[in-house]
N, C-alpha and C positions, 0 to 999 in steps of 0.2 A: 791586683789581679794578675796572675801569671798564665800565659798560654803555652802549654806543652803539646807539640805536634811531631809525629814521625811520618814520614812519606811512605815507607814500605815495612811490612812485617808479616810474618806468617805465624799465626797462633795455633797451638795445639789444644784441642778439646777431646778428652778421652782418647788420646794418642791418634787423633785425626785432625787434619787441617780444616780450619773453619774461620770464616769472617762474617760479620753481621749481615752484609748483603750479598754474600757468596758462599752459600753453605750447603753441604750434602748431608742431610740428616735422615739416616735410614729409619730411626725410630719413628719419625713423623712422615716420612715419605715425601718430602718436599725438596725441590731444588729452587732456591731463590734466585731471581735474576739480579745481575749487577745493577746498581742504581744508576739512572741517567738523569741529567738536569731537568729534562722536560717530563720526567716520568716519576717524580717524587710524590708519593701518595701519603706517606707517614713521617712524622717528626718525632724524635724521641729525645728524652731528658732523664739521665740517671744521676741521682745524687749519691755519692759514695762517702761515708763517714767512718773515721777510725773508731770502731766500737770499744777497743780496749786502750784508748789514749791515756786514761788516767793511770792505769797500771804501768804502761810503758814509761810514762813520765816519771814515776817513782823510781823506776829502775835506771833510766837513762839521764835523768836530770832535765830540767825545764829547757835549757838551751838546745840540747840535741833533740828533745821531743818535739820542739816547735819546728824542726827541720824535717820531721818524718813525713809530712804531707808531700814533700818534693820526691821522696822515695816512692810514695804511693802513686803520685802522678805519673812518674816515669814508668812504673810497671803497668798502670792502666793504659798508657800510651802505647806500650809494646803489645799489650793484649789486643787493643782496638786502634789500629794505626790509622784508620780512616775517620775516627772521631775527633772532635774538639774537646780538649781537656782543660778546664779553667780551675784554679785553686782559689778557695774562699776561706780565709782564716787558717787556724793551725791544724784542723782535723777534718776538713771537708773539701771535696773536689766535685765538680760538675761535668758530666760527659754528655755531649750533644751530638746527634748525627741524624741522617735522613735515610730513607730506603722506601722501596715500593711495596714492601710486604711487612705485615704486622709481626710476623714470626721472628723478624730480625731482632727485636728487643730481647725475645727469649734466648736467641743465640748469643747476643751480647752479654746478658746476664750470666749465662753459663760460662763464657769465656772469662768473665771477671772472677767468678767463684773459683774456677780452676786455677787462675793465675795467682790467687792469694792463698792457695793451699800450701805453697812453698814458703820456706823461711827467708828472712832478710838478713843479710850480713850487715850489722850495724856496728862500726868501729871494732871489727873482729869478733863480735859475738852474734850468735844466731838468734833471731827473735821472730815470732809469728806476729803479723799484723792482721787483725780480724777487721774486716770492712762490713759495714751495714749498708744495704742498697735499698733505696726507694726510687721507683721509676714511673714515668708517665709516657703515654703514647697519644698522639693527636693526628687525626687524618686531615688531609687538606692543607690549606695555607692560612689558617686562622691566626689570631694574635697569640703571643707567647705568655700572656698573664695567666690564662687557665692551665697552660701546660706546667708552668712553674708551681702554681697553687696545688695541682694534683701531685706533682713530684714531692712537694714538701709534706703534703698529707700522707703520701705512701711512705715517706721516711719516718714520719712520727709513728705510723702504724707498725713499721718494721722495728722500731725501738721497743714497743710493747710486745709484739708477737715473736721477736728474735728470728724472723724469717724474711727473706726478700719479699717486697711487696711491689706489684706493678699494676698501674691503673690506666685506663683509657679515658681521655678527656671527653670523648663523645660516647663513651659507654661505661662510665664508672659505676660503682656500686649504687650510688644514690639514684642514677638515672635508668638503671636496668629495670626492665619490665619484669617484676617478679613471677608473673604468670607464665611468661614466655621461657624464663630460665627454669622454672619448675617443670615445664613440658619437655624442655631440652634435657633435663636431668633424667627423666623417665626414659628417653631414648638413649641416653649416654651409657646406661647400665647395659642395655642390650647391644650397643655398638662397640663396646670395649673402649670407650673413650677415657675411662678411668685407669688409674695405675697406682701402684703402691711404692712408697719409699720407706726405708727402715732406718731407725736410730738406735744404735747399740746402747746396752746398759753394761758397764764394766763392773765386775766384782772386785773390790779393793784388796781384800785379803788373798783371794785366789789369783789375782792379776790376769783374769781372762774375761771374755765376753760371756755374761751369763744368759742373756736373752736379748731380743730386739723388739722395738715397738713399731707396728705397722701403722703408717699414716697415708690416708687415701688422698689422692690429688686428681683433678679433672682437667684434662687438656681439651678445652672446648674448641670445636672446628673453626669458629669465627671469632670468639672472644679471647682465645688463647688460654692461659692458665687461669682458672677460676679457684680462689682460695677456699679452704673448707669453711671459714667463717661466713662465706657468702652462700655456700649450697647445703651445708649440713642443717642449718635452721629450716631451709626450704623442704628438705627431705623429711624432717620431722613433722612439719605441717601437712605435707601432702601424702604421708605414710609410705613414701618411697625409701624411707629409713630402713624398713625391713628388708627390701630387695637390695639396697646398697650394702647393708651389713652382711647379708648372706653372701653377696658377691665378694666382700672383703674376706670372709672366713674361707671361701673356696680358693681364692687367689693365694691366701696365706698357706693353706694346706699344700697347694701345688708348689709354691715357692720353698716351703719347708722341705719338700722332697728334693728339690734341686740343691739346696744347701747340704742335705744329708749325702747326696751323691758326690759332693766335693769334700766330704769328710767333716761336716760342720753339724753338730747336733744341737740346735737351738730352739728354745721355746719362743713362739711369736705371740706378743700381746696385741690385742684389738680393743679399740675404744668402743664401749657399748653405751648408746644413748639411753637416758633415763626412761624414756617412753617405752622402750623395749622390755624392761624388766618386769612389766606387768602384762606382756603380750604372750599369752600361752602358745599361740601358733609359732611365734618366732623361736620360743624356747624349744619346742618340739623339733623344729627343723634345724636349729643350731646343734642340738644334742645329737641328732641323727648324723649330721655331717662329721662331727667330731668322732663319734663312736665307730662309724663306718670306716673312716680313714686312719684312726689310732693316732691322729696328730696331737702334738704337744702345744697346746694353746693356753693363753692367759687372757682374761677379759679385765679391762680397766674401767672402773666405774667411779662416779663421784659421789660423795655423801649426799649432796643436794638432789641427785637422782633418786636416791633411796627414799627421801622424805616425801616424794610425790605419792607413793603408795607403799609404805614400809612393809606392810604384811606381805603383799605379793612379791615385792623386790627381794626380801630376805628369804622367802620360801624359794624363789626361782634361782637365786644365787646359790643356795645349798644344793639345789639340783645340779647346777653346773659343777660345783666343787666335787660332788659325788662321782662324776664321771672323769675327774682328773683335770678339769680346767682351773687354773690357778687364778684366784680373784685378787685384784690389786686395787687399793683405794687411791684414786688419782687426785692431784691438786689439794692434798690435805693442808688445812690451815687457810685456804683462800676463801672458803665459804663458811656456812654455819656448821663447823665441826662439833659433833655431838658425841659424847662418851656413851650415851645411852645406846645409839645406833652402832658405834664403833665395837662395842663388846659383843653385839649380836651377829655382825657380819662374818661369814666364813672366809675372811681374807687372810692371805699369806704374805702379802706385801703392802707396805704403805709408802706412797710417794709424796715426799715433802714439796710443796709448791715452790716454783722458781722465785716467787716474790721474796722469800726468806733467804734463799740460797745466794742470790746475786748481791745481797748486801751483807753476806756473812762476815766478810773481813773489814767492813767499814761501819758496822753498826754495833752498838753496845747491847741492844736487846735481841736482835735476830739470832745471835749464837746461842743465847739462853733458851730461846723458843725452840730452835733446832735440836739442841742437846736434850731438852726435856722430852721432845717429840720421839727422839731416837730411843731414849729409855723407856718411854710408854709402850712404843711398838714392840720392843724386845721383851718387855714384861707380858705382852699379849702374844708372844711367840710369832711375831711378824718380822720379816726382814724389811729394811728401810732402803729406799731409793731416793737420792737427792736429784731433783731436776734443775736444769738451767746452770749447770757447773761450767764456768768459762774461764777459770784461772787455776794455776797450780797451787796457789795459796789456799783457795777455797777447798780444792781436793785434799790437801794435806790436813787442813783443819777438820774436815768431815771424817777423815780417816782416824784421827786420834780421838774423835768424839764417838767413834764406834759405828759410823754409817757403813752399811753393807755394800751398797751399789751406788754408782753415779751415772748420770746421763747429761749430756749437754754438748755445746759446740767445742769444749776443750778436747773431748774425745772424738766427736764426729757430728756433722750436721746430718739430717735425713738424707739418705742416698738410695739409689736404685739397687736392685738385687746383684747385678753384675759388680757394681762398685763395692757392695758389701762383702762379697766373696774375696775380692782383691784386698780390701781393708784387713779382713781377718788373716789372710795368708801373709800380708806384709808384716803384721805383728809389732808395729811401732808403738801401739798403745801399751804393750807390755813393759817396755823399757820406761815409758812415762810413768806408769803406776809403780815400777820397781824402785825408782829413785826419788819418789815423791817426798819422802820424810826428811832427807838430808838437810835441805835449807831451812827446815821449820822445827828444830828441836826445841827452841824456846816456846813456841806455841804448844808443842806436845806437853811440855813440862807444866805449863800453866793450866792446861785443860784437864790433865790427869790428876793435878793436885785439887782442882776445883771439884 
């Protein structure tokens, strides 16, 4: 175990100085006090794992890859100078610190995510190191066992969901009073505690951002960030899903106008819960919002949501399509995919589930499934989006297979509106898409012959 510590450092988050326990966060409106020894109310543990370790090892060789965690620990220590950074194994570091405010964990996570957006100079070559974060927070001076267990559990969930996961030992998902959280959600919609982040979809042939997916987040005033997996099911059970989705549509329309003012004409896709596809009142209200605003929206639905009430779902999806809303089939292949329903849906996009995409270059069967799905979608006059694209090898292979668009951490994680505007104006994704074929001529030859 190695302990890496720095005594002083100033970290920049979104071009502003911030520390876990001394941060000015205009978006949240809080100024966190500097931690004092007698005033420590929260303890935090963040587990950081090199998500693309296997890919880097193939490029760099085992000996150099085994040393990458030292580079990672140094950058973590620079980003969080007041934290204790310990190295465990070849691909994992543990970060511990204390503060008198729960919000300090969110600031620390933002600092780490920002720090790892930059490339690493590894023996004269530039490489991106993607880190996966699982975090836990505990109030008071309890034992560390539960803190470690919750951080481990959060990291395991982060591997599955491919997003940072943070949990509270005293208020984790298992112990949250669901009725209290459901009541809080009703108020959250009215109090503007919700916000949207956007993840771009890049069109491979045109080398441009074709659209973005809107992802709703909840910044709870006392619990901090509540993940969609925790509150979306509650919203469906309590019927708040109608108000939540209508709020998402309104905010997307507003943000689309902001994008247009900056010269970016983008369609925004919104996830629609299956229960809404049979709700006539929701359908009327959603159509009214779109028609009155003239917004360019898309609705992403899963096939399993159609199975609930196929007649009503298909009828209402056709109503959406008639007023210009693009219908996309989400997570294709992850559930009970049915050709009987697929041919009836007025869909123009099909999204291949990340389950198949992440194993694309390391599996024998997944490439066959992906390629046949692309051919099927094109035969049905649909464009194909591959979710969960994390490596250039996967992007290149998808391109030669004929995939139309890609979405995933290789391009961008979900980001707020201001960051999206900057991302589009920066244009680095275009260079990435432009030269993706060069290293993979052999792959292209193999798949085109197949």
